[in-house]
N, C-alpha and C positions, 0 to 999 in steps of 0.2 A: 663526325664533327671534323671540321677543317679549321686549323689555326692559320689565318691569312698572313699576319705579320709576326712570324716566329722570332724575329730578331729581338722583340720586346720581352720574350720569355726570360732573357737574362736579368730583367728587372727584379725577378723573384729572389735573386742573390742578395738584394739589399736587405731582405727580411732578417737573415742571420746577423747582419751587421747591426741592424736596429736593435735586435735582441741583446747583443753584446753590449751596446751602448747603454741600453736601459738597465741591464744588470749591474754595469759599472756605476751608473747613477744611483741605483738603490744602495749599493755597497757604500758609496761615498756619503750618501745621505745618512745612513745609519751610523757610520763612524763619526760624522760631524755632530749628530744628535747626542751621542754618548759623551762627547767632549762638553756639550752644553749642560746636559742633565741625564740622570739615569732613566731607565725605561719607565718605571712607575711614576716618577716625578713628571716626566714629559707627557704622560697620558693625562695627568691632572692639569698641566699647563695648556695642553691642546686636546681636550676631550673629544672634539668633533672631527679630528683628523682621522681619515680612514685609509689604511695601507691597501685594503682590498679594492677600494674604488680606484686607486692609482694603477694597480695591476690590471683591473678590468678595462680602464680607459686605454691602457697600452695595447691590450689584446684587440679592442675594438678598432683602434687606429691602424693596427697591423693588418687586420682583415680588410679594412677600407682600402689601404694601400694595395693589397693583393688584388682587390676588385678593380682598381684603377689600372693596374698592370695588365690584368686579363682583358679589360676593355680595349687597351691599346693593341693587344694581340689580335683582337677582333675575331672571336669564335663564330663559326658559321655552321648551321645545322641544315641538313637536307629536309625539305618540306614534303617530298614525295618520293616514292620508289618507282623506277621505271625499268622495263626489261629491254636489254640491248643484245644484239648478236655479236659474238666475238669468235675469233678463230685461234685455236691453240691446241695444246695437249694437256692432259691431266698428269701432274708430276707429284708423286708422294715421296718425301724424304724419310728414310728410316735411320734414326740416329742411335748408335750404340752408346748407352750411358752406364756401362758396367765399370767397375773400379779400375779395370785394366786401361781404360781410356784416360786415366790420370797420369799414366807414364809420360815422362818428359824426354823420351828419345827423339821427339820432334817438338820444336818450340811453338808456343809455350807449353802445351801438352796436347795429347791426341784429341781430347774433347773440344778444347778451344779452337784447335786447328779445323776440326770438322764443322764447328759452328761458323767459322769464318768462310769456309768453302761454300756452305749452304747459303749464307747471307749474300755472298758475291754472285752466286748463280741467280738468286731471286732478283738481285739488283739489275741483272741483265735480261730479265724476262719482260715481255710486253703484254701479251694477252693470254698467257697460259694460266691455268689454275693450279694451285699448289696445296699440298696437305703435309702433315707432319706426324710421325710416329716415333715413339721412344721405346727402347727395349734393352733388357739385360737378360736376367734369367727368365723373364716374361715380358710381353709387349703390352703397351698401353697407348690409347689414342691421345693425341695432343692437340692437333688442329685438323678439322675436317677439310675436305676439298673446298677451296675458296679462291676468290680473286683479290682478297684483302691481304696484300703482301705485308703491310705494316704490322698488322696483328700477328701474322705468322712469325715475323722476325722477333716480335716482342716475346712471344711464347718460347721461341727457340733460345733466346738468351737466358731464359729462366730455367732451362733444363739443366739438371745436374745428376751426379751419381747417387744421390740419396733418394731419388724418386722411386726406385724399385728396391724392395727389401731382398728379393731373391736374386742373388748374383749369378753370373755366368754370361754366355753370349748366345742366346737362343734365336738365331737368325730365322729359323723356320717359323717361329711365332710372329716375328715382325712381318714376314712375307704374308702369312695367313691373315693378319690383321689388316694389312694394306689392301688385300684383295677386296675387303668389304667397303673400302673407301670409294671405289669407282662406281659410277652410275651407268649401268648398261643402256639405259634409255637414251642417254646423250650421244652414244656411239662415238665417243672421243677416243683418240689413241691414248693408251695408258703406259705410263713410265714409272718405274720404281727405282729410286737411287738409294743404295744402302751404303752407309759410311761406318766402317768398323776396322779393327785391326785383324779381324778374320779368325781369331781363335774361337772356333765354334765348339761349344760344349753340347751340341745337339746334332745327332746323326741324320735328322730328317730334313735338313736344309735343302739338299739337292732335289729330293722328292717334291718338296713344296714349291721349289723354283720351277720344276717341270709342270706342276699343276697350274701355276700362275701363267706360264708361257702358253699353255693350251687355252687360257682365257684371254689371250691377246695382250698380256702385260709384259712389257720389255724391262728386263732388270739390268741395271748398271751398278757396278760395285766400285767404291773408292776406298783403296787401302790406305789407312792412316797409321803411320808408325814406321819402324825399320825392322829388317830381318834380324839385325843384331839385338834389338830389343832393349829393355831397360826395366828397372825396379818400379814398384808402385809406391809412391811416397804417401806417408800418413802425416798430414799437416795440422798444425794448431796455430791459429792467429796468423796464417800465411807463411809459417815457418815449418820446415821439415823436421819432424820429431823422430821418425824412424821409417822403416820400409816394411811393407806387408811380407809376412813370413808364412810358410806352409806348416803343416802339422809336425814336421821334423825340425822346425826351427830354422830352416834355410830361407834366405831371401828369395821371394818369387820374382822370376824374370819373365816378362811377357813380351812375346815377339809377334810381328806381323806375319800372318799366314796367307801369303799371296796366292798360293795354289788353290786354297779353298775358295777365296773370293773370285779367282779367275774361272773356276769350274761353275760356280753359281751364275756368273755372268754369261758364260757360254750356253748353259742350259736355258737361261732366261732370254736368249736371243739378243743379248746386249753386249757390253764390253767392260773390261776391267780397266780402271784408270788409277794411276799412282797419285796418291794425295800428298806426297812430300812437298811439292810446290803448289801453293794456293792458286796462282795464276794459271799454271799448266793444267791443274785439275778442273778449274772452272772452264777454261778454254776447251778441254777435252769433252766435257759434258755438253757445252753449248754447240760444239761441232756435231755431236751425235744428235742433238735435238733438232738441228737444222735439216738433218736427213729424214726426219719423221714428218709425214704429211700432217698438216694442220687440219683440224675438223671444226666446223661451225657449231657453236652451242649458244644457248641463251643464258644470260647472267642478269641478276637483279642488282641494281645499285641506286644509291640516293642521288637525287637530282634537284635542281632548283634550290641551291643553297642560299640562305638568307642570313644576314648579320644579326647577331644577338648581343652585341656589345652594349646596347641600350639598357638591357636588364641588369647586366653586371655593373655598369656605371651607376644606374639608379640605386642599386643596393649599396654601393660604396658611398654615395652621397647620403643615403639614409643612415649609414653607420656613423658618418661624420657628424650628422645632426644629433644623433644619440650621444656622441662624445661631448658635444658642446653643451647639451642639456644636463649631462651627468656631472655633478659637482664632486670635488675631492672630499668634501666633508661627509660625515655619516648622515644617512637619511633619518629624519626625525622620527617617523613612525616605527622604524626598525629599532631605534634607541628606546622608544617607549615600551616595546615588547620585552626588552631586557632578557633576551634569550639566554645569554650566558651569565646572568646574575651579576653583571658588571657593576651596577650601582651599589649593591651590597658590599662588594669588594672595595669600592672606592670609599664607602662610609667607614669600613673597618680601618 
């Protein structure tokens, strides 16, 4: 789906304002009614008045307004899929999501810095395919090789340290999982970018990097953090409550292991890049990618996009008509059902 006029998306911000105004009106109305008569007496004076109908009408009008805003945005859907030829490389990003990535020795913290670097790299790509892997004590697939940069960035932003129950930094498992991402039939050049502080709790990382290199995968590592290191904060509602401690009760200090990351990159026929500066890290990776020969591959994408605002607009008009026909008073046939035994209560 393509949103052609994205500027009108801001119109959805009117909905919370309308809700606030409606709640204020309901509060004022009830307070005014209490001054005039108590609840039981008011029900006898206005037996046909339905508060449910008023709320329902507001919901219907709000949905209609949302439809009109979406119609202005003009959503477009692809009506067919076509195969195109592109030139590029396959890049898999392996993001460390262990607790140590929450350390704030680099602002705002290691994990957010890594996300920013990956996002900026993707923003500067043209026709390359990208994939995403997350790992801590174990690795898990996040986004397969794709040309859909927008979806990749969306999944990237949702990644956090709670996604893996087993803690640690098993770089070897991230490399092993990334190996399964590439399609040998495409004969594209393969690149793996690992972002981590490098504190590897797995002794098999170098051996796995060697296997990947033999399969034609070039490994680049980006070290995020400082050699001085920092504690791992434990937060609640965005505020630091304490810091992670070891079994002896000492505060854990996590430090960037540059040498481990450098060795993995060397074995993987790639390069180590310092991730302290976002711009320098992005520039370093882009420079390395420019040195790699681009390979032609086929990719499928939606084509012949057509506007679908008419459907949304029509549904919005339909909702407005329902609101017009929907009266504020109680529906007669529902009153006759006497579902809540209201008439008996009134007689009493």
